[in-house]
C-alpha positions in Angstrom: 0.0 0.0 0.0 1.3 3.4 -0.9 1.8 5.9 1.9 1.4 9.6 2.0 4.8 11.3 1.5 4.5 13.9 4.3 2.3 12.0 6.7 3.8 8.5 6.5 1.5 7.2 9.2 -1.6 8.0 7.2 -3.3 5.3 5.3 -6.8 6.8 4.7 -7.7 8.7 1.5 -9.3 12.1 1.7 -13.1 12.3 2.2 -15.3 13.7 -0.6 -17.5 15.9 1.6 -15.0 18.7 2.5 -14.5 21.1 -0.4 -15.1 24.6 -1.6 -15.4 26.3 -5.0 -14.1 29.8 -5.9 -14.6 32.1 -8.8 -14.1 35.9 -9.3 -11.7 35.7 -6.3 -14.3 34.6 -3.7 -15.7 31.4 -2.4 -19.3 30.6 -3.5 -21.6 29.9 -0.6 -23.5 26.8 0.0 -22.3 24.4 -2.7 -23.3 20.9 -1.6 -22.3 18.8 -4.6 -19.7 19.0 -7.4 -19.6 16.4 -10.2 -16.4 14.6 -11.0 -13.6 16.1 -13.1 -13.4 13.9 -16.1 -11.4 14.1 -19.4 -11.5 11.7 -22.3 -9.1 11.2 -25.2 -10.5 9.8 -28.4 -8.7 6.8 -29.9 -7.7 6.6 -33.6 -7.2 3.0 -34.8 -5.1 2.1 -37.8 -3.6 -1.0 -39.3 -0.4 -1.5 -41.1 -0.7 -3.3 -44.4 1.7 -6.0 -43.6 0.1 -6.8 -40.2 -3.4 -7.9 -40.9 -4.4 -9.1 -37.4 -3.4 -6.2 -35.2 -4.7 -2.6 -35.1 -2.6 0.2 -33.6 -4.1 2.8 -31.3 -3.1 6.4 -31.1 -4.5 9.3 -29.0 -6.3 12.1 -30.8 -8.7 14.8 -29.4 -9.1 15.3 -25.7 -12.4 16.6 -24.3 -13.4 17.7 -20.9 -16.8 16.7 -19.5 -19.1 19.4 -18.1 -19.1 20.0 -14.4 -22.3 20.4 -12.4 -22.5 22.4 -9.2 -25.5 22.1 -6.8 -26.6 24.0 -3.7 -29.6 24.7 -1.7 -31.8 27.6 -3.0 -31.1 30.8 -1.0 -31.1 34.5 -1.8 -27.4 34.4 -2.9 -27.6 35.3 -6.6 -24.2 33.9 -7.8 -25.6 31.0 -9.9 -28.3 33.1 -11.4 -26.0 36.0 -12.2 -23.6 33.8 -14.0 -26.3 32.0 -15.9 -27.8 35.4 -16.9 -24.5 36.3 -18.7 -25.5 33.7 -21.3 -29.2 34.5 -21.4 -30.5 37.6 -19.7 -34.3 37.9 -19.6 -35.2 41.1 -21.4 -31.9 41.5 -23.1 -33.1 40.4 -26.5 -30.9 37.3 -26.8 -27.6 39.1 -26.3 -24.8 37.7 -24.1 -21.9 39.2 -22.3 -19.0 38.2 -24.5 -16.5 39.8 -22.2 -17.6 38.2 -18.9 -19.5 34.9 -19.6 -16.4 32.7 -19.2 -14.8 32.3 -15.8 -11.9 30.3 -14.4 -12.9 28.4 -11.2 -10.9 26.6 -8.5 -12.1 23.5 -6.8 -10.4 22.8 -3.4 -10.5 19.4 -1.6 -10.0 19.9 2.1 -8.7 17.4 4.7 -10.5 16.6 7.9 -9.0 19.6 9.6 -10.2 22.0 6.9 -6.8 22.5 5.2 -6.6 22.4 1.4 -5.1 19.1 0.4 -5.6 19.3 -3.4 -6.9 22.0 -5.7 -7.8 22.0 -9.4 -8.1 25.0 -11.7 -10.8 24.7 -14.3 -10.5 27.0 -17.3 -12.9 29.1 -19.4 -16.1 27.8 -17.8 -19.5 29.0 -18.9 -23.0 28.1 -17.8 -24.8 25.8 -20.4 -27.6 24.8 -18.1 -29.3 26.4 -15.1 -32.0 25.0 -12.8 -33.4 27.8 -10.7 -35.8 25.5 -8.8 -36.3 21.8 -8.5 -39.6 20.0 -8.9 -41.7 21.3 -6.1 -43.7 18.7 -4.1 -45.9 19.4 -1.1 -45.6 15.8 0.0 -41.8 15.8 0.0 -39.4 16.5 2.8 -36.3 17.8 0.9 -34.1 20.8 0.4 -34.8 22.9 -2.7 -31.7 22.6 -4.9 -30.5 24.9 -7.7 -27.9 23.7 -10.2 -25.6 25.0 -12.9 -23.8 23.0 -15.5 -20.4 24.4 -16.5 -18.8 23.7 -19.9 -15.1 24.0 -19.7 -11.9 23.9 -21.8 -9.8 21.9 -19.4 -8.4 21.7 -15.9 -5.2 21.0 -14.2 -4.0 20.3 -10.6 -2.6 23.3 -8.7 0.9 22.0 -8.0 1.5 24.8 -5.5 -0.8 22.9 -3.1 1.3 20.3 -1.3 0.3 17.6 1.1 -0.5 19.3 4.4 1.3 18.2 7.6 -1.1 16.6 10.0 -0.7 16.3 13.8 
């Protein structure tokens, strides 16, 4: 089993319920769920003429899956404000070409609330916005709003190193 480099006594992986998301230089309140960061590279297959039984595989185009962010409905307008940069009611179909893309940071925290890993996600924009969920008088649930972010890639912030734990 591989050990953590700084905390050689630690065996447990990080939990998935301590995280935060930042854009425009500030943390966004109340986010309860972030979908996985996923990238896929298409495969091109080709066969050499003198080798009829074996196909070769090579990487081609890499794409990055959209990321969804969910949170309970509150009066904080961050999700709606960003979504309105793509489609603003009453704006005649115009979008804010200058501001509709944002870089975001997703931080994974350890049990003590210290950033353990962080990822920078580039040129995000809102392709889907759910202002309210299905409303049901017989349900006992939190109302959730959601945005779906298209993006042009992400990478790990290598300035974040494994935090020392006591």
